Structures are given as structure tokens and as C-alpha cells.
C-alpha positions in Angstrom: 57.1 -11.8 -20.0 53.4 -12.4 -19.9 50.4 -11.3 -17.8 47.2 -13.2 -17.2 44.1 -11.0 -17.1 40.6 -11.9 -16.0 37.6 -9.7 -16.8 34.3 -10.1 -14.9 30.7 -10.0 -16.0 30.3 -6.2 -15.7 33.3 -5.7 -17.9 31.8 -8.1 -20.5 28.2 -6.8 -20.2 27.8 -4.9 -23.5 29.7 -3.7 -26.6 30.8 -0.5 -24.9 32.4 -2.2 -21.9 34.0 -4.8 -24.1 35.7 -2.0 -26.1 37.2 -0.8 -22.8 38.4 -4.3 -22.2 40.0 -4.5 -25.6 41.7 -1.1 -25.1 43.2 -2.2 -21.8 44.6 -5.4 -23.4 45.9 -3.7 -26.5 47.7 -1.0 -24.4 49.8 -3.6 -22.6 52.1 -5.8 -24.7 52.4 -8.3 -21.8 48.6 -8.9 -21.8 48.8 -12.2 -23.6 46.4 -14.5 -21.8 42.8 -13.4 -21.0 40.0 -15.2 -19.1 36.5 -13.9 -19.3 33.1 -14.3 -17.5 29.7 -14.3 -19.1 28.1 -10.9 -19.7 26.7 -9.4 -16.5 24.2 -6.7 -15.8 24.1 -3.7 -18.1 22.1 -1.8 -15.5 20.8 -2.7 -12.0 17.4 -4.0 -13.3 19.1 -6.2 -15.9 19.6 -10.0 -15.7 23.0 -11.7 -15.9 23.5 -14.1 -18.8 24.3 -16.9 -16.4 21.0 -16.4 -14.6 19.3 -16.4 -17.9 20.9 -19.8 -18.7 19.9 -21.1 -15.2 16.3 -20.1 -16.0 16.7 -21.9 -19.3 17.7 -25.1 -17.5 14.7 -24.9 -15.1 12.1 -24.1 -17.8 10.0 -27.3 -18.3 8.4 -26.5 -21.7 10.1 -26.7 -25.1 8.5 -23.5 -26.2 9.7 -21.7 -23.0 13.2 -22.9 -23.6 13.3 -21.6 -27.1 12.0 -18.2 -26.0 14.7 -18.0 -23.3 17.4 -19.1 -25.7 16.3 -16.4 -28.1 16.7 -13.8 -25.4 20.2 -15.1 -24.6 21.3 -15.2 -28.2 19.9 -11.8 -28.6 22.3 -10.5 -26.0 25.3 -11.9 -27.8 24.0 -10.8 -31.3 23.6 -7.3 -29.9 27.2 -7.3 -28.6 28.5 -8.6 -31.9 26.6 -6.0 -33.9 27.7 -3.2 -31.5 31.3 -4.2 -31.9 31.0 -4.4 -35.7 32.3 -8.0 -35.8 31.8 -10.4 -38.7 31.1 -13.3 -36.4 28.4 -15.9 -36.7 27.6 -17.9 -33.5 24.4 -19.6 -34.8 26.0 -23.1 -34.8 27.1 -22.6 -31.2 23.6 -21.4 -30.2 22.0 -24.5 -31.7 24.0 -27.0 -29.7 23.0 -25.4 -26.4 19.6 -27.2 -26.7 20.4 -29.8 -29.4 24.0 -30.9 -28.7 25.4 -34.0 -26.9 25.4 -32.3 -23.5 22.1 -30.4 -23.9 20.8 -32.4 -20.9 23.6 -31.2 -18.7 22.9 -28.3 -16.3 26.7 -27.5 -16.0 27.1 -27.5 -19.8 24.2 -25.1 -20.4 25.1 -22.6 -17.6 28.7 -22.5 -18.8 27.8 -21.3 -22.3 27.8 -17.7 -21.3 31.6 -17.8 -20.7 32.1 -19.9 -23.8 30.4 -17.5 -26.1 31.8 -14.4 -24.3 35.4 -15.7 -24.9 34.6 -16.4 -28.6 33.5 -12.8 -29.0 36.5 -11.2 -27.4 38.9 -13.6 -29.2 37.4 -12.4 -32.5 37.6 -8.8 -31.5 41.3 -9.0 -30.5 42.5 -11.5 -33.1 43.6 -13.8 -30.2 43.3 -17.6 -30.3 40.3 -19.1 -28.6 41.2 -21.9 -26.2 38.3 -23.9 -24.7 38.6 -24.3 -20.9 37.2 -27.9 -21.4 40.6 -28.7 -23.1 42.8 -27.5 -20.2 40.8 -27.7 -16.9 40.1 -31.1 -15.3 38.1 -32.2 -12.3 38.6 -35.5 -10.4 36.0 -38.1 -9.6 35.4 -36.4 -6.3 34.3 -33.2 -8.1 37.3 -31.2 -7.1 39.8 -29.5 -9.4 42.5 -31.9 -10.4 45.3 -29.4 -10.0 48.2 -31.6 -11.3 46.4 -32.7 -14.5 45.0 -29.2 -15.1 48.4 -27.5 -14.8 50.0 -30.1 -17.1 47.3 -29.7 -19.8 47.1 -25.9 -19.4 50.8 -25.4 -19.6 51.2 -27.6 -22.6 48.3 -26.0 -24.5 49.0 -22.4 -23.7 52.7 -22.7 -24.3 51.9 -22.9 -28.0 49.3 -20.1 -28.0 51.1 -16.8 -28.3 48.0 -14.9 -27.3 44.8 -16.6 -26.1 41.3 -15.9 -24.7 40.0 -18.7 -22.4 36.4 -18.9 -21.0 36.2 -19.0 -17.2 34.0 -20.9 -14.8 34.2 -24.5 -16.2 36.3 -27.4 -17.3 35.8 -31.1 -17.9 34.9 -33.7 -15.3 36.2 -37.2 -14.8 33.2 -38.5 -16.9 34.2 -36.4 -19.8 31.3 -34.0 -19.5 31.4 -30.2 -18.8 31.7 -29.3 -15.1 31.5 -25.9 -13.6 33.1 -24.2 -10.5 30.8 -22.6 -8.0 29.5 -19.1 -8.9 32.4 -16.6 -9.4 34.6 -19.5 -10.5 36.1 -17.5 -13.4 38.4 -16.0 -10.8 39.8 -19.6 -10.3 40.1 -20.1 -14.0 42.2 -16.9 -14.2 44.5 -18.1 -11.5 44.9 -21.5 -13.2 45.9 -19.7 -16.4 48.3 -17.4 -14.6 50.1 -20.3 -12.9 50.2 -22.3 -16.1 51.9 -19.6 -18.1 54.1 -18.4 -15.3 52.6 -15.0 -15.4 54.4 -12.0 -13.8 51.1 -10.9 -12.4 47.4 -12.0 -12.4 45.3 -8.9 -13.1 41.7 -9.4 -12.0 39.6 -6.6 -13.7 36.2 -5.8 -12.1 34.1 -2.7 -11.5 35.7 -1.3 -8.3 39.0 0.5 -7.8 40.3 -2.2 -5.4 39.8 -4.0 -2.2 38.3 -1.7 0.4 39.1 -1.6 4.1 35.4 -2.3 4.9 32.0 -2.6 3.3 31.2 0.7 1.5 27.5 0.1 2.4 28.5 0.6 6.1 31.1 3.4 5.8 30.9 6.1 3.1 33.9 6.0 0.7 36.2 3.7 2.7 39.9 3.7 1.9 41.2 1.4 -0.8 43.7 -1.1 0.4 46.9 -0.6 -1.7 48.4 -3.9 -0.7 47.4 -7.0 1.3 48.8 -10.5 1.7 47.2 -13.7 0.7 46.7 -14.6 4.4 44.9 -11.4 5.1 42.8 -11.9 2.0 41.7 -15.3 3.1 40.7 -14.0 6.5 38.7 -11.1 5.0 37.1 -13.2 2.3 36.0 -15.9 4.8 34.2 -13.2 6.7 32.3 -11.9 3.7 34.6 -9.5 1.8 33.8 -10.7 -1.7 36.0 -9.3 -4.4 37.6 -12.6 -5.3 36.4 -16.2 -5.3 38.0 -17.7 -2.1 39.6 -20.6 -4.1 41.3 -18.2 -6.6 44.3 -17.5 -4.3 45.6 -21.0 -4.1 47.1 -21.6 -7.6 48.9 -18.2 -7.7 49.9 -18.2 -4.1 51.7 -21.5 -4.5 53.5 -20.1 -7.6 54.3 -16.8 -5.9 52.3 -14.8 -8.5 50.8 -11.5 -7.2 47.2 -10.6 -7.9 46.3 -7.0 -8.9 42.6 -6.1 -8.5 41.8 -3.4 -11.1 38.8 -1.4 -12.4 37.9 -1.8 -16.0 36.0 1.5 -15.9 38.9 3.4 -14.2 42.1 1.8 -15.5 44.3 4.6 -14.3 43.6 3.5 -10.7 46.4 1.3 -9.4 44.0 -1.0 -7.6 45.0 -3.5 -4.8 48.0 -5.7 -5.0 47.7 -9.1 -3.2 51.1 -10.6 -2.5 52.8 -13.4 -0.5 53.6 -12.5 3.1 57.1 -13.9 2.6 57.7 -11.4 -0.3 56.5 -8.6 2.0 58.9 -9.7 4.7 61.8 -9.9 2.3 61.2 -6.4 1.1 60.2 -7.5 -2.5 57.1 -5.3 -1.9 56.7 -2.4 0.4 53.5 -0.9 1.9 52.6 1.8 4.4 52.5 0.7 8.0 49.0 0.1 9.2 47.9 -1.6 12.4 45.0 -3.3 10.6 44.5 -4.0 6.9 40.7 -4.6 6.7 37.4 -5.2 8.5 34.8 -7.7 7.4 31.9 -9.5 8.9 28.7 -11.6 8.5 25.4 -11.7 10.3 23.0 -14.3 11.7 25.2 -16.7 13.6 24.0 -18.7 16.6 25.8 -19.0 19.9 25.3 -22.1 22.1 26.7 -21.3 25.6 27.4 -24.2 27.8 28.4 -24.1 31.5 29.5 -27.1 33.6 31.5 -27.2 36.8 34.9 -28.9 36.5 34.5 -29.1 32.7 38.2 -28.6 32.3 39.0 -31.8 34.1 36.5 -33.9 32.1 38.4 -35.7 29.3 36.6 -35.7 26.0 34.1 -33.0 26.9 34.8 -30.8 23.8 35.0 -33.9 21.6 31.5 -34.9 22.6 30.3 -31.4 21.6 32.0 -31.7 18.2 30.6 -35.2 17.7 27.1 -33.8 18.1 27.6 -31.1 15.6 29.2 -33.5 13.1 26.3 -35.9 13.4 23.7 -33.1 12.9 25.8 -31.7 10.0 26.2 -28.3 11.7 29.2 -26.3 10.9 31.3 -24.8 13.8 32.8 -21.4 13.3 34.4 -20.7 16.6 34.6 -22.3 20.0 35.9 -19.9 22.7 36.4 -21.6 26.1 36.8 -20.8 29.8 37.5 -23.1 32.8 33.9 -24.1 33.2 32.4 -22.7 30.0 32.4 -23.1 26.3 30.5 -21.3 23.5 29.8 -22.9 20.2 29.4 -20.3 17.5 27.7 -22.0 14.6 26.6 -21.1 11.1 22.9 -22.0 10.9 22.8 -21.9 7.0 20.9 -25.0 5.9 20.1 -26.0 9.5 16.5 -26.0 10.6 15.2 -24.9 14.0 14.3 -28.5 14.6 17.8 -29.8 13.9 19.3 -27.1 16.2 16.9 -28.1 19.0 17.8 -31.7 18.5 21.5 -30.9 18.8 20.9 -28.9 22.0 19.0 -31.9 23.5 21.9 -34.3 22.5 24.4 -32.0 24.2 22.2 -31.8 27.3 21.9 -35.6 27.4 25.5 -36.5 26.7 27.4 -33.7 28.5 25.0 -33.0 31.4 25.9 -29.3 31.6 24.7 -27.1 34.5 23.2 -24.7 32.0 22.9 -24.4 28.2 21.6 -21.3 26.4 21.0 -20.6 22.7 21.5 -17.1 21.5 20.4 -16.3 17.9 21.1 -13.2 15.8 24.8 -12.8 16.3 27.2 -11.0 14.0 30.8 -11.9 13.6 33.3 -9.1 12.7 37.0 -9.8 11.9 39.6 -7.1 12.3 42.5 -8.3 10.2 46.1 -7.2 9.7 49.7 -8.4 10.1 50.5 -5.1 11.8 48.6 -5.9 14.9 51.0 -8.7 15.9 53.7 -6.1 16.7 51.4 -3.4 18.1 50.5 -3.2 21.7 46.9 -2.4 22.7 45.1 -3.4 19.5 42.5 -5.5 21.4 42.1 -2.6 23.8 41.4 -0.3 20.9 38.9 -2.7 19.4 37.0 -3.0 22.7 37.3 0.6 23.5 35.9 1.8 20.2 32.9 -0.5 20.5 32.3 0.6 24.2 32.3 4.2 23.0 29.7 3.3 20.4 27.5 1.7 23.0 28.1 -1.9 21.7 28.1 -4.9 23.9 30.7 -7.5 22.9 29.3 -11.1 23.2 32.6 -12.8 22.3 36.1 -11.9 21.4 38.7 -14.4 20.0 42.2 -13.8 18.7 43.7 -16.3 16.3 47.1 -17.9 17.0 48.6 -16.0 14.0 47.9 -12.8 15.9 46.7 -11.2 12.7 43.0 -11.6 13.3 40.7 -10.5 16.1 37.1 -11.7 15.9 34.3 -10.3 17.9 30.6 -11.2 18.2 27.9 -8.6 18.6 24.2 -8.5 18.2 22.9 -8.2 14.7 21.3 -4.8 15.4 24.8 -3.5 16.4 26.6 -4.7 13.3 26.5 -1.5 11.2 27.6 0.8 14.0 30.3 -1.7 15.0 31.9 -1.6 11.6 31.7 2.2 11.5 33.2 2.5 15.0 36.1 0.1 14.2 36.8 1.9 10.9 36.8 5.2 12.7 39.2 4.0 15.3 41.8 2.4 13.0 41.4 4.4 9.8 39.7 7.6 10.7 
């Protein structure tokens, strides 16, 4: 029996936190495969090693690069000294700026994880397995799951205990390629699936997944258990404990994820399980109407009204064609008989592009009216429990009415486990607090 454990940047920030990591691993005989991030912030004003490496890539002068590299190597040398290790990484430091891939952005920014894994492997006496040997990306830049799982399974099968750096692998061109930021979560999931882990423990600096953003509600309740489906809905709306792609490898394999706190290891954390296992009774949790609340700000609503719209074949397709041509991402599209609203994410979209899209819609669709409303927040109320509970939408609307919030849109997904509402940005905080108060107390 084996577990896969991933430790985030805060857990790997300095010698003291790494000792805590080592204690957690040594206390569990099943903790055989470990994935690590680059060292994070030691204090709020500190700089993450990955950000230091990004700065190194962007530094134009040779002298500036050497200065930044010296600061980065100083972080690792300080950790090694603090741990009392007999470990010399000078050869690894030199190839960052002088190796075959020193012209590669992905190679340089991945060295934080690479060096972090070497340090922990030396401390534990575990084998170091380079992620470049087991993680593969295709020519399209996406993870090649089949090849990765084959390589990872073959390599890790002969490693009794191993530490693997997260965040990167090797591309189709043979060079180092990284995931998006936070990608060490995906690396941990890949390792968990490859070794057939009983559980994938993701160790961070919080006690678990919270019902809502603790910046909006003081000390919100920790979610003891949620399903992968619920996690996807919450993560999509901004609840960021895990990288959104981390769920796929382990979900397919039926491996649960356990979110744990390195700095409070006695806390049980949050279990993330397959819905089918919950239905079968493999896992049990307390009955709650909702599981979590999450949201994001600054969406744009384009409201279109046209008489007899419902009888006009291809009307909505024309709207979507315009968005596609302008590279504008659609979030939601609630409709009525003669009305439709496009809720769009304006990230990366200029005011000029948005105006051009509205003009195209006006020209192609000939609506009676078209209005643009900026500054909308979307809030998702998520939970399998609402599908079998009468009056959930009424409670959502009622709690916001009592808080003096005007709902601009409401949409319930076909799965009946997600109600999404749109409110003005200025009502976002009190909406989250009102919904938490209604369903959690």
C-alpha cells in the first residue's frame, strides 16, 4: 500500500517547514512517493523562488542574471545549511545559466522544483526521480496522458521510495516544458495514478477546503468531504485550493484526494471523492443542502431583446459566431422567449473589441434593444444535496432579498447541483455573507 503526497511552496519555504514535511513523511510508512513545489514565501513580504526565476529570465544583462542567480542559490544554500545536510548543488546551479537549455524560459523557471526535490530526497534518503523522465507533453503542448502514465508507472515501480519535482516534464521537442502555475498539483496526481496510490495527500497551509472565501466570512466551516464534481464547480468559480487539472488523473483512477495542513497535521482536512463512491456508501458525510459557495467579479452582461426571437432559426448560433470571431469567452447564456443575455469574461478583451462585437450583433441579428452591463459578479452555490431538497432556489433568492441585493441573473445547471447568480460587484461581499448565513449559519 502506498500514498502519494504533494507539498506546496509554503511547506518547502525554509529549513523549519521542510523539517515538518520530513516528520509527516517519516511518521507514515505508506508515504512512499512525494512531489514538491519550489520554495514559497517565508513571510508575506518575501518572494517565491519561482518568481525569482521568472525575474532571472526577464533580466537583460549578464551581471543582473548572475546577481539574481546568487540570490536564488542563497535560498537553497540557506535551507541546506539549516537542515545540516552534506549536499553540494553547485553543479546544478551552474547549468541554470550555462547548460544546454539555459535559453529556455520553461527550463529556468522549473529549477525551483528540481532543486527543492533534490534537497528533500537527500534529507529523507529517498531516491530522486526527475519529472523530465516520466512526464511527457504532446506536440499540441498538452499533457500526453498515455505516454506519461506508461513512463511514470515503469519508472516508479522500481523506486521503493521517491521524491519527484512537480510543475514540469518534457515536451515533444525533448526540451523541458512546464504546466501553468500551480501545476505541481497535477504532477502529484500523475504520480498518485501511476503508483496506484490509496490516497493522494495534497499538503498546503490551510486546514482544508472552506465553504466560502475566509476573506468574506470570518472563520468559515471546513468542508469535511466533497465530490470531484463539486470541486470542479467551485474551482471554476474561483475557489483555488487545487489546480483545476489536478482532479482528472486521480478521478479516472478512483483515487481520493485529501487536502491537509503541513502546519497542523492533526487536522483531518478535506476529502475529495468520486460521487459514485459516495452514492455506494464507500464514503459517508453529513447531510448538507449545499457544499460550498464561490464566485468571481468583473463579468460583462450583454442583454439582447428581439420580438419573435424564439422562432428565428440560428439566432443564438449567430451570437456565438460573433463571440468566436472576436475571441470572447462565453460564461453563461440565460434565455427567455424574446430575450437572451450573454455573460462574458472580459479578461484579455479590450473595450474596443467588446464594442465591435456589440456592433456585429446589432448588424447581424437586428435586435430591438441591446444593452451592455459591466461590473457583474457571478456566485455559485454548489452541492449535490440541493437536487433532493425543495426550496433551495427560494432560499438563495430570499437570503439575498433580505440582504438588500438585487439579482441580475439566476441560472441552475442541468445537474441540479449548482445555482449561479449574477449581482453587482458592489454587492458581492454581502451576497457571499448572506448565502453563508442562510445555509451554514
